[in-house]
DOGU-187598 format. One record per atom (N, C-alpha, C): residue number from 1; residue in three letters; atom name; z, y, x. Coordinates in nm, 4 decimals, padded with zeros to 6 digits. Layout:
NUM / ALA / CA / Z / Y / X
...
//
This chain:
1 / PHE / N / -04.4182 / 16.0130 / 18.8031
1 / PHE / CA / -04.5819 / 15.9976 / 18.9119
1 / PHE / C / -04.5986 / 15.8172 / 18.9174
2 / ASN / N / -04.7070 / 15.7578 / 18.9569
2 / ASN / CA / -04.7716 / 15.6766 / 18.9200
2 / ASN / C / -04.6714 / 15.5479 / 19.0363
3 / SER / N / -04.7301 / 15.4093 / 19.0099
3 / SER / CA / -04.6224 / 15.3264 / 19.0804
3 / SER / C / -04.6774 / 15.3252 / 19.2380
4 / THR / N / -04.7966 / 15.3919 / 19.2876
4 / THR / CA / -04.8082 / 15.4106 / 19.3927
4 / THR / C / -04.8053 / 15.5877 / 19.4594
5 / GLN / N / -04.7121 / 15.5805 / 19.5634
5 / GLN / CA / -04.7108 / 15.7207 / 19.6533
5 / GLN / C / -04.7825 / 15.7466 / 19.7447
6 / THR / N / -04.8203 / 15.8932 / 19.7076
6 / THR / CA / -04.8823 / 15.9301 / 19.8194
6 / THR / C / -04.8121 / 15.9525 / 19.9623
7 / VAL / N / -04.8396 / 15.8998 / 20.0548
7 / VAL / CA / -04.7664 / 15.8841 / 20.1784
7 / VAL / C / -04.8308 / 16.0259 / 20.2790
8 / SER / N / -04.7352 / 16.0964 / 20.3085
8 / SER / CA / -04.8206 / 16.2058 / 20.4201
8 / SER / C / -04.6767 / 16.2029 / 20.5094
9 / SER / N / -04.7525 / 16.2731 / 20.6354
9 / SER / CA / -04.6859 / 16.2935 / 20.7576
9 / SER / C / -04.5894 / 16.4310 / 20.7798
10 / LEU / N / -04.4986 / 16.4714 / 20.7983
10 / LEU / CA / -04.3916 / 16.6002 / 20.8076
10 / LEU / C / -04.4095 / 16.5969 / 20.9380
11 / SER / N / -04.4541 / 16.7216 / 21.0382
11 / SER / CA / -04.4141 / 16.7220 / 21.1846
11 / SER / C / -04.3408 / 16.8990 / 21.1817
12 / SER / N / -04.3763 / 16.9804 / 21.0614
12 / SER / CA / -04.3076 / 17.1141 / 21.0886
12 / SER / C / -04.2251 / 17.1564 / 20.9759
13 / ASN / N / -04.1487 / 17.2482 / 20.9656
13 / ASN / CA / -04.0685 / 17.2984 / 20.8773
13 / ASN / C / -04.1525 / 17.3153 / 20.7508
14 / TYR / N / -04.0899 / 17.2921 / 20.6397
14 / TYR / CA / -04.1973 / 17.2916 / 20.5349
14 / TYR / C / -04.1372 / 17.3334 / 20.3816
15 / SER / N / -04.1963 / 17.3794 / 20.2890
15 / SER / CA / -04.1127 / 17.4232 / 20.1404
15 / SER / C / -04.1952 / 17.3375 / 20.0698
16 / ILE / N / -04.0966 / 17.2907 / 19.9844
16 / ILE / CA / -04.1747 / 17.2239 / 19.8776
16 / ILE / C / -04.2761 / 17.2902 / 19.7662
17 / VAL / N / -04.3638 / 17.2386 / 19.7242
17 / VAL / CA / -04.4274 / 17.2578 / 19.6099
17 / VAL / C / -04.4799 / 17.1703 / 19.5011
18 / LEU / N / -04.5226 / 17.2112 / 19.3652
18 / LEU / CA / -04.5290 / 17.1352 / 19.2687
18 / LEU / C / -04.6221 / 16.9825 / 19.2811
19 / ALA / N / -04.7136 / 17.0326 / 19.3730
19 / ALA / CA / -04.8227 / 16.9400 / 19.4427
19 / ALA / C / -04.7224 / 16.8053 / 19.4879
20 / ASP / N / -04.6173 / 16.8321 / 19.5612
20 / ASP / CA / -04.5309 / 16.7374 / 19.6224
20 / ASP / C / -04.4657 / 16.6089 / 19.5181
21 / ALA / N / -04.4525 / 16.6625 / 19.3978
21 / ALA / CA / -04.3795 / 16.5834 / 19.2893
21 / ALA / C / -04.4382 / 16.4193 / 19.3493
22 / GLY / N / -04.3765 / 16.3313 / 19.3355
22 / GLY / CA / -04.3859 / 16.1658 / 19.4066
22 / GLY / C / -04.4235 / 16.1777 / 19.5361
23 / VAL / N / -04.4848 / 16.2416 / 19.6097
23 / VAL / CA / -04.5203 / 16.2239 / 19.7916
23 / VAL / C / -04.3636 / 16.1645 / 19.8557
24 / LEU / N / -04.4371 / 16.0767 / 19.9319
24 / LEU / CA / -04.3345 / 16.0134 / 20.0239
24 / LEU / C / -04.3701 / 16.1085 / 20.1833
25 / TYR / N / -04.2921 / 16.1796 / 20.2073
25 / TYR / CA / -04.2935 / 16.2571 / 20.3685
25 / TYR / C / -04.2308 / 16.0723 / 20.4324
26 / LYS / N / -04.3150 / 16.1282 / 20.5758
26 / LYS / CA / -04.2608 / 16.0499 / 20.6958
26 / LYS / C / -04.2315 / 16.1847 / 20.7964
27 / SER / N / -04.1230 / 16.1620 / 20.8803
27 / SER / CA / -04.1027 / 16.2851 / 20.9686
27 / SER / C / -04.0627 / 16.1837 / 21.0991
28 / SER / N / -04.1314 / 16.2043 / 21.1998
28 / SER / CA / -04.0740 / 16.1683 / 21.3249
28 / SER / C / -04.0039 / 16.2599 / 21.4131
29 / ALA / N / -03.9786 / 16.3893 / 21.3598
29 / ALA / CA / -03.9833 / 16.5164 / 21.4396
29 / ALA / C / -03.8378 / 16.5916 / 21.3473
30 / ALA / N / -03.7522 / 16.6619 / 21.4089
30 / ALA / CA / -03.6919 / 16.7525 / 21.3459
30 / ALA / C / -03.7376 / 16.8831 / 21.2963
31 / VAL / N / -03.7497 / 16.8964 / 21.1157
31 / VAL / CA / -03.7906 / 16.9472 / 21.0310
31 / VAL / C / -03.6811 / 16.9807 / 20.9428
32 / THR / N / -03.7340 / 17.1487 / 20.8912
32 / THR / CA / -03.6345 / 17.1619 / 20.8114
32 / THR / C / -03.7106 / 17.1705 / 20.6843
33 / VAL / N / -03.6704 / 17.1179 / 20.5492
33 / VAL / CA / -03.7266 / 17.1399 / 20.4334
33 / VAL / C / -03.6761 / 17.2206 / 20.3575
34 / THR / N / -03.7118 / 17.3414 / 20.2785
34 / THR / CA / -03.6971 / 17.4050 / 20.2362
34 / THR / C / -03.6886 / 17.3802 / 20.0842
35 / VAL / N / -03.6044 / 17.3615 / 19.9628
35 / VAL / CA / -03.5991 / 17.3054 / 19.8131
35 / VAL / C / -03.6264 / 17.4423 / 19.7477
36 / ASP / N / -03.7548 / 17.4799 / 19.7436
36 / ASP / CA / -03.7935 / 17.5931 / 19.6622
36 / ASP / C / -03.7971 / 17.5226 / 19.4786
37 / ASP / N / -03.7339 / 17.6108 / 19.3928
37 / ASP / CA / -03.7457 / 17.5810 / 19.2890
37 / ASP / C / -03.9320 / 17.5616 / 19.1845
38 / VAL / N / -03.9877 / 17.4348 / 19.2546
38 / VAL / CA / -04.1069 / 17.4346 / 19.2022
38 / VAL / C / -04.1147 / 17.3085 / 19.1160
39 / LEU / N / -04.0442 / 17.1725 / 19.1230
39 / LEU / CA / -04.0118 / 17.0928 / 19.0348
39 / LEU / C / -03.9990 / 17.0807 / 18.9167
40 / GLU / N / -04.0434 / 16.9932 / 18.8087
40 / GLU / CA / -03.9981 / 17.0004 / 18.6793
40 / GLU / C / -03.8782 / 16.9573 / 18.6602
41 / VAL / N / -03.8380 / 16.9286 / 18.5876
41 / VAL / CA / -03.7250 / 16.8605 / 18.5884
41 / VAL / C / -03.7600 / 16.6898 / 18.5588
42 / GLY / N / -03.6751 / 16.5942 / 18.6181
42 / GLY / CA / -03.7430 / 16.4486 / 18.6406
42 / GLY / C / -03.7994 / 16.4106 / 18.7229
43 / GLN / N / -03.8862 / 16.5468 / 18.8152
43 / GLN / CA / -03.9498 / 16.4755 / 18.9217
43 / GLN / C / -03.8862 / 16.5040 / 19.0551
44 / GLN / N / -03.9160 / 16.4583 / 19.1537
44 / GLN / CA / -03.8670 / 16.4118 / 19.2963
44 / GLN / C / -04.0088 / 16.4183 / 19.3866
45 / VAL / N / -03.9062 / 16.3998 / 19.5355
45 / VAL / CA / -03.9935 / 16.3947 / 19.6389
45 / VAL / C / -03.9127 / 16.3537 / 19.7523
46 / ASP / N / -03.9579 / 16.2237 / 19.7955
46 / ASP / CA / -03.9263 / 16.1186 / 19.9040
46 / ASP / C / -03.9797 / 16.1676 / 20.0422
47 / PHE / N / -03.8366 / 16.1201 / 20.1354
47 / PHE / CA / -03.8834 / 16.1481 / 20.2643
47 / PHE / C / -03.7672 / 16.0463 / 20.3250
48 / ILE / N / -03.8659 / 15.9827 / 20.4690
48 / ILE / CA / -03.8028 / 15.9066 / 20.5615
48 / ILE / C / -03.8010 / 15.9505 / 20.6951
49 / GLN / N / -03.7205 / 15.8941 / 20.7764
49 / GLN / CA / -03.6786 / 15.9623 / 20.9050
49 / GLN / C / -03.7796 / 15.8613 / 21.0035
50 / MET / N / -03.8556 / 15.8607 / 21.0646
50 / MET / CA / -03.9158 / 15.7535 / 21.1435
50 / MET / C / -03.8828 / 15.7876 / 21.2966
51 / SER / N / -03.7549 / 15.8758 / 21.3185
51 / SER / CA / -03.7152 / 15.8486 / 21.4488
51 / SER / C / -03.5609 / 15.8328 / 21.5029
52 / SER / N / -03.5143 / 15.7287 / 21.5805
52 / SER / CA / -03.3926 / 15.7057 / 21.6281
52 / SER / C / -03.3423 / 15.8131 / 21.6940
53 / GLN / N / -03.3876 / 15.9432 / 21.7038
53 / GLN / CA / -03.3219 / 16.0490 / 21.7773
53 / GLN / C / -03.2507 / 16.1537 / 21.6839
54 / GLU / N / -03.1209 / 16.1732 / 21.7337
54 / GLU / CA / -03.0467 / 16.2347 / 21.6374
54 / GLU / C / -03.0626 / 16.3801 / 21.5990
55 / ALA / N / -03.1415 / 16.4176 / 21.7283
55 / ALA / CA / -03.2488 / 16.5397 / 21.7479
55 / ALA / C / -03.3300 / 16.5604 / 21.6287
56 / ASP / N / -03.3604 / 16.4288 / 21.5932
56 / ASP / CA / -03.5008 / 16.4455 / 21.5150
56 / ASP / C / -03.4445 / 16.4029 / 21.3767
57 / GLN / N / -03.3494 / 16.4792 / 21.3065
57 / GLN / CA / -03.3200 / 16.4519 / 21.1624
57 / GLN / C / -03.3985 / 16.5539 / 21.1026
58 / ILE / N / -03.4139 / 16.5391 / 20.9587
58 / ILE / CA / -03.4653 / 16.6054 / 20.8704
58 / ILE / C / -03.3594 / 16.7011 / 20.7964
59 / THR / N / -03.3475 / 16.8128 / 20.8159
59 / THR / CA / -03.2581 / 16.8752 / 20.7348
59 / THR / C / -03.3075 / 16.9443 / 20.5910
60 / PHE / N / -03.2184 / 16.9479 / 20.4933
60 / PHE / CA / -03.2763 / 17.0184 / 20.3821
60 / PHE / C / -03.1887 / 17.1157 / 20.3332
61 / ILE / N / -03.2531 / 17.2625 / 20.2959
61 / ILE / CA / -03.1746 / 17.3618 / 20.3029
61 / ILE / C / -03.2236 / 17.4337 / 20.1210
62 / GLN / N / -03.1425 / 17.5046 / 20.0938
62 / GLN / CA / -03.1927 / 17.5325 / 19.9504
62 / GLN / C / -03.2827 / 17.6779 / 19.9353
63 / GLY / N / -03.3690 / 17.6968 / 19.8414
63 / GLY / CA / -03.4366 / 17.7752 / 19.8778
63 / GLY / C / -03.3752 / 17.9363 / 19.7742
64 / SER / N / -03.4219 / 18.0405 / 19.7454
64 / SER / CA / -03.3908 / 18.1403 / 19.6774
64 / SER / C / -03.3778 / 18.0907 / 19.5329
65 / GLY / N / -03.2589 / 18.0803 / 19.4614
65 / GLY / CA / -03.2460 / 18.0824 / 19.3383
65 / GLY / C / -03.2435 / 17.8930 / 19.3092
66 / VAL / N / -03.1820 / 17.8372 / 19.3768
66 / VAL / CA / -03.1854 / 17.6790 / 19.3760
66 / VAL / C / -03.0359 / 17.6845 / 19.3913
67 / THR / N / -02.9498 / 17.5683 / 19.3336
67 / THR / CA / -02.8850 / 17.5206 / 19.3444
67 / THR / C / -02.8858 / 17.3544 / 19.4036
68 / LEU / N / -02.8444 / 17.3433 / 19.5632
68 / LEU / CA / -02.9100 / 17.1836 / 19.6180
68 / LEU / C / -02.7644 / 17.1259 / 19.6333
69 / SER / N / -02.7549 / 17.0199 / 19.5574
69 / SER / CA / -02.5786 / 16.9811 / 19.5854
69 / SER / C / -02.6179 / 16.8076 / 19.6606
70 / SER / N / -02.5270 / 16.7492 / 19.7066
70 / SER / CA / -02.5346 / 16.6016 / 19.7737
70 / SER / C / -02.3910 / 16.5811 / 19.7608
71 / ARG / N / -02.3818 / 16.4386 / 19.7642
71 / ARG / CA / -02.2281 / 16.3720 / 19.8394
71 / ARG / C / -02.2019 / 16.4424 / 19.9451
72 / ASN / N / -02.0976 / 16.5051 / 19.9641
72 / ASN / CA / -01.9897 / 16.5325 / 20.0329
72 / ASN / C / -02.0689 / 16.6019 / 20.1411
73 / GLY / N / -02.1672 / 16.7268 / 20.0491
73 / GLY / CA / -02.2131 / 16.8398 / 20.1258
73 / GLY / C / -02.3350 / 16.7594 / 20.2141
74 / ASN / N / -02.3694 / 16.6607 / 20.2834
74 / ASN / CA / -02.4398 / 16.6312 / 20.3408
74 / ASN / C / -02.6027 / 16.6797 / 20.3150
75 / LEU / N / -02.6592 / 16.7257 / 20.4062
75 / LEU / CA / -02.7849 / 16.7759 / 20.4220
75 / LEU / C / -02.8752 / 16.7519 / 20.5170
76 / LYS / N / -02.8587 / 16.6541 / 20.5948
76 / LYS / CA / -02.9548 / 16.5457 / 20.6650
76 / LYS / C / -02.9366 / 16.4549 / 20.6766
77 / THR / N / -03.0959 / 16.3993 / 20.7076
77 / THR / CA / -03.0877 / 16.2172 / 20.7133
77 / THR / C / -02.9901 / 16.1550 / 20.8410
78 / ALA / N / -02.9454 / 16.0579 / 20.8328
78 / ALA / CA / -02.8517 / 15.9941 / 20.9043
78 / ALA / C / -02.9167 / 15.9241 / 21.0135
79 / GLY / N / -03.0604 / 15.8972 / 21.0137
79 / GLY / CA / -03.0919 / 15.8502 / 21.1287
79 / GLY / C / -03.2055 / 15.7578 / 21.0951
80 / LEU / N / -03.2405 / 15.6605 / 21.2089
80 / LEU / CA / -03.3868 / 15.5889 / 21.2004
80 / LEU / C / -03.3932 / 15.4939 / 21.0586
81 / TYR / N / -03.5194 / 15.5693 / 20.9910
81 / TYR / CA / -03.5367 / 15.4809 / 20.8719
81 / TYR / C / -03.4815 / 15.5286 / 20.7747
82 / ALA / N / -03.3590 / 15.6405 / 20.8022
82 / ALA / CA / -03.2542 / 15.7044 / 20.6133
82 / ALA / C / -03.3724 / 15.7841 / 20.5461
83 / GLY / N / -03.3500 / 15.7437 / 20.4349
83 / GLY / CA / -03.4626 / 15.8098 / 20.3449
83 / GLY / C / -03.3520 / 15.8740 / 20.2697
84 / ALA / N / -03.4166 / 15.9702 / 20.2053
84 / ALA / CA / -03.3487 / 16.0948 / 20.1040
84 / ALA / C / -03.4808 / 16.1405 / 19.9647
85 / THR / N / -03.4097 / 16.1410 / 19.8948
85 / THR / CA / -03.4998 / 16.2038 / 19.7774
85 / THR / C / -03.4395 / 16.3423 / 19.7371
86 / ILE / N / -03.5327 / 16.4352 / 19.6944
86 / ILE / CA / -03.5077 / 16.5285 / 19.6232
86 / ILE / C / -03.5339 / 16.5106 / 19.4787
87 / LYS / N / -03.4179 / 16.5534 / 19.4120
87 / LYS / CA / -03.4594 / 16.5176 / 19.2508
87 / LYS / C / -03.4318 / 16.6609 / 19.1469
88 / CYS / N / -03.5372 / 16.6722 / 19.0889
88 / CYS / CA / -03.4944 / 16.7936 / 19.0033
88 / CYS / C / -03.3998 / 16.7490 / 18.8657
89 / VAL / N / -03.2955 / 16.7726 / 18.8442
89 / VAL / CA / -03.2224 / 16.7691 / 18.7523
89 / VAL / C / -03.2020 / 16.8422 / 18.6193
90 / ALA / N / -03.2147 / 16.9975 / 18.6334
90 / ALA / CA / -03.1903 / 17.0967 / 18.5527
90 / ALA / C / -03.3118 / 17.1807 / 18.6116
91 / LEU / N / -03.3155 / 17.2785 / 18.5316
91 / LEU / CA / -03.4015 / 17.4295 / 18.5892
91 / LEU / C / -03.3654 / 17.4729 / 18.7073
92 / GLY / N / -03.3911 / 17.4645 / 18.8224
92 / GLY / CA / -03.2870 / 17.5199 / 18.9478
92 / GLY / C / -03.2175 / 17.4826 / 18.9990
93 / VAL / N / -03.1513 / 17.3800 / 18.9229
93 / VAL / CA / -03.0912 / 17.2624 / 19.0011
93 / VAL / C / -03.1353 / 17.1331 / 19.0462
94 / TYR / N / -03.1340 / 17.1122 / 19.1822
94 / TYR / CA / -03.1648 / 16.9773 / 19.2259
94 / TYR / C / -03.0472 / 16.8994 / 19.3140
95 / VAL / N / -03.0782 / 16.7775 / 19.3286
95 / VAL / CA / -02.9846 / 16.7107 / 19.4004
95 / VAL / C / -03.0360 / 16.6243 / 19.5024
96 / LEU / N / -02.9755 / 16.5914 / 19.6279
96 / LEU / CA / -03.0068 / 16.5433 / 19.7181
96 / LEU / C / -02.9583 / 16.3993 / 19.7720
97 / ILE / N / -03.0281 / 16.3217 / 19.7660
97 / ILE / CA / -02.9549 / 16.1716 / 19.7266
97 / ILE / C / -03.0142 / 16.1012 / 19.8283
98 / GLY / N / -02.9481 / 16.0077 / 19.9372
98 / GLY / CA / -02.9850 / 15.8883 / 19.9967
98 / GLY / C / -02.9070 / 15.8969 / 20.1151
99 / ASP / N / -02.9445 / 15.8340 / 20.2434
99 / ASP / CA / -02.8574 / 15.8206 / 20.3801
99 / ASP / C / -02.8527 / 15.9269 / 20.4290
100 / LEU / N / -02.7690 / 15.9973 / 20.4130
100 / LEU / CA / -02.7188 / 16.1224 / 20.4654
100 / LEU / C / -02.5975 / 16.1425 / 20.5665
101 / ALA / N / -02.6339 / 16.2693 / 20.6497
101 / ALA / CA / -02.5146 / 16.3014 / 20.7372
101 / ALA / C / -02.5353 / 16.4443 / 20.7230
102 / ALA / N / -02.3223 / 16.4748 / 20.7845
102 / ALA / CA / -02.3484 / 16.6124 / 20.7729
102 / ALA / C / -02.4365 / 16.6746 / 20.8799
//
């Protein structure tokens, strides 16, 4: 993606789409992001939790046919200003990296 990211807000549950590659999503609400197999290898989507409320974490789940892995199996943002990146590393294989919690 270009050096300047598109920044969008996320306020409800969402499934990523190919057009999200390179986008930065900010969320102040509890949302669940479904990682479907839509990105090309090497593409990524970024997220930032903009709320200090634990209940407003961003939760990531794998869609059908997707393997989603993260360190220690953590799939939620950790708190205020926690960042997370979904990276496609192989066909149908995605890694979630960032400031994550259980």
